[in-house]
ROVOTI-286085 format. One record per residue (C-alpha): x, y, z; residue number from 0. Coordinates in Angstrom, 2 decimals, decimal comma, always signed. Each point is the difference from the previous one (the first is absolute). Last residue first. Layout:
N
X|Y|Z|NUM
...
***
This chain:
167
+3,91|-18,16|-2,83|166
-0,65|-1,78|-3,32|165
-1,57|+3,01|-1,69|164
+2,94|+2,12|+1,10|163
+2,26|-1,89|-2,42|162
-2,01|+1,40|-2,93|161
+0,72|+3,53|+1,19|160
+3,70|-0,70|-0,45|159
+3,18|-0,70|+1,98|158
-1,87|-0,13|+3,28|157
+0,38|+1,86|+3,27|156
-2,11|-0,35|+3,12|155
-1,47|+2,10|+2,78|154
-2,87|-1,25|+2,16|153
-2,51|+0,86|+2,73|152
+1,37|+3,28|+1,29|151
-2,70|+1,42|+2,26|150
-1,08|+3,58|-0,46|149
+0,42|+3,30|+1,81|148
+0,16|+1,64|-3,48|147
+3,37|+1,52|+0,94|146
+1,19|-3,33|+1,43|145
-1,03|-1,91|-3,12|144
+1,66|+2,60|-2,21|143
+3,23|-0,18|+2,04|142
-0,01|-3,81|-0,23|141
-0,55|+0,20|-3,76|140
+2,87|+2,45|-0,45|139
+2,38|-2,06|+2,16|138
-0,86|-3,14|-2,00|137
+0,52|+1,88|-3,27|136
+3,39|+1,30|+1,14|135
+1,12|-3,51|+0,92|134
-1,23|-1,32|-3,35|133
+1,83|+2,80|-1,83|132
+3,20|-0,88|+1,88|131
-0,44|-3,68|-0,91|130
-0,25|+1,01|-3,65|129
-3,19|+0,12|-2,02|128
-1,29|-1,82|-3,07|127
-3,76|+0,15|-0,04|126
-2,83|-0,67|+2,41|125
-1,15|+1,40|+3,31|124
-2,92|-1,48|+1,91|123
-1,20|+2,11|+2,91|122
-2,51|-1,04|+2,65|121
-1,66|+2,53|+2,34|120
-2,53|-0,75|+2,74|119
-1,90|+3,20|+0,84|118
-0,51|+0,76|+3,67|117
-3,45|+1,30|+0,85|116
-0,35|+3,37|+1,73|115
-0,14|+2,38|-3,00|114
+1,56|+3,47|+0,03|113
+3,31|-1,06|+1,53|112
+2,27|+2,65|+1,48|111
+3,12|+0,61|-2,05|110
+3,21|-1,40|+1,36|109
+2,62|+1,00|+2,59|108
+2,13|-2,88|+1,25|107
+0,30|-1,78|+3,37|106
-2,18|-2,88|-1,19|105
-2,80|+2,37|-0,87|104
+0,01|+3,71|+0,92|103
-2,73|+2,14|-1,52|102
-0,18|+2,63|-2,71|101
-2,80|+1,90|-1,68|100
-0,48|+0,10|-3,77|99
-2,40|-2,95|+0,30|98
+0,42|-3,27|-1,91|97
-1,88|-1,69|-2,86|96
-0,02|+3,38|-1,79|95
+3,61|-0,78|-1,08|94
-1,23|-2,77|-2,31|93
+0,91|+2,08|-3,10|92
+3,65|-0,65|+0,79|91
-0,78|-3,73|+0,09|90
-1,65|+0,22|-3,42|89
+3,00|+1,96|-1,31|88
+2,45|-2,59|+1,31|87
-2,03|-2,74|-1,71|86
+0,10|+1,87|-3,33|85
+3,73|+0,79|+0,32|84
+1,07|-3,61|+0,76|83
+0,66|-0,57|+3,71|82
+3,34|+0,20|+1,79|81
+3,53|-1,36|-0,06|80
+1,15|+1,54|-3,27|79
-3,24|-1,09|-1,68|78
-1,49|-3,25|+1,29|77
-2,94|-0,79|-2,28|76
-3,15|+0,14|+2,02|75
-2,75|-2,17|+1,41|74
-1,60|+1,57|+3,07|73
-2,61|-1,80|+2,08|72
-1,98|+2,06|+2,50|71
-2,00|-1,90|+2,60|70
-2,98|+0,85|+2,19|69
-1,28|+2,54|-2,48|68
-2,58|+2,70|+0,71|67
+2,61|+2,40|+1,41|66
+2,27|-0,53|-3,03|65
-2,82|+1,01|-2,32|64
-0,69|+3,05|+2,16|63
+3,62|+1,14|-0,25|62
-0,01|-0,67|-3,76|61
-2,99|+2,30|-0,53|60
+1,58|+2,43|-2,49|59
+1,14|-2,90|-2,18|58
-2,34|+0,05|-3,02|57
+0,64|+3,69|-0,63|56
-0,71|+3,36|+1,56|55
+3,05|+1,14|+1,94|54
-1,08|+1,29|+3,42|53
+0,85|-3,31|+1,69|52
-2,48|-1,09|+2,66|51
+0,45|-0,51|+3,73|50
-0,28|+3,67|+0,91|49
-1,12|+2,07|-3,02|48
+1,83|+3,33|+0,23|47
+2,64|-0,66|+2,68|46
+0,99|-3,68|+0,10|45
-0,73|-1,08|-3,57|44
+1,04|+3,50|-1,08|43
+3,51|-0,97|+1,11|42
+1,35|+1,66|-3,19|41
+2,53|-2,74|-0,70|40
-0,86|-0,16|-3,71|39
-0,99|-3,67|-0,03|38
+0,16|-1,13|-3,63|37
-3,24|-0,34|-1,92|36
-1,75|-3,28|-0,57|35
-2,45|-1,07|-2,72|34
-0,97|-3,65|+0,20|33
+1,75|-2,79|-1,93|32
+3,11|+0,25|+2,16|31
-1,59|-2,44|+2,38|30
-1,70|-0,18|+3,38|29
-1,85|-3,27|+0,60|28
-2,79|-0,03|+2,54|27
-0,54|-3,33|+1,66|26
-2,76|-2,01|+1,62|25
+0,94|-3,65|+0,08|24
-2,34|-2,47|-1,66|23
+2,72|-2,03|-1,70|22
-1,12|+1,55|-3,28|21
+0,96|+3,43|+1,31|20
+3,49|-0,76|+1,22|19
+1,64|-2,29|-2,55|18
-2,14|+0,97|-2,99|17
+0,38|+3,70|+0,69|16
+3,72|-0,45|+0,53|15
+0,39|-1,90|-3,29|14
-1,96|+2,70|-1,83|13
+2,22|+2,68|+1,56|12
+3,08|-1,83|-1,24|11
-1,48|-0,12|-3,50|10
-0,82|+3,72|+0,21|9
+3,66|+0,63|+0,78|8
+1,61|+0,37|+3,38|7
+0,79|+2,85|+2,37|6
-2,01|-1,33|+2,90|5
-2,07|+1,18|+2,93|4
-2,38|-2,50|+1,59|3
-2,42|+1,09|+2,73|2
-1,43|-3,06|+1,69|1
-3,38|+0,09|+1,71|0
***
């Protein structure tokens, strides 16, 4: 199953549904249409309800959703070299995907994985951004992939969301 996170409009979501769901692929599309609260950094997802966010909204099971996906596709406006606020918030709320404990991977300290399968991650940024912002975005995505113990499948930049449709 594909887990698709995007910051687009309802029209963009309709295009994604048509593209992925009508082609027979299983996909869950995460949009701003559902109610989401900001991560409050309480670590309740590790201590009080391991693997599940303590905030009660449509996103408290993001870790589980990621675990059931084989690929996560992120479409986001590039904002100062990182994700748009909604996408960043969804990723913050995905903290239950990993354990609070640490392990050494590639000579660096990272959180221990909660789920054994490696998630393929593709990120499509759009919008007007400088070369420095692109470099920062690439570093951010690579760090996220490493922290999620995932596999980086793709990173690209486009001038607009419409350009992403042709990628």
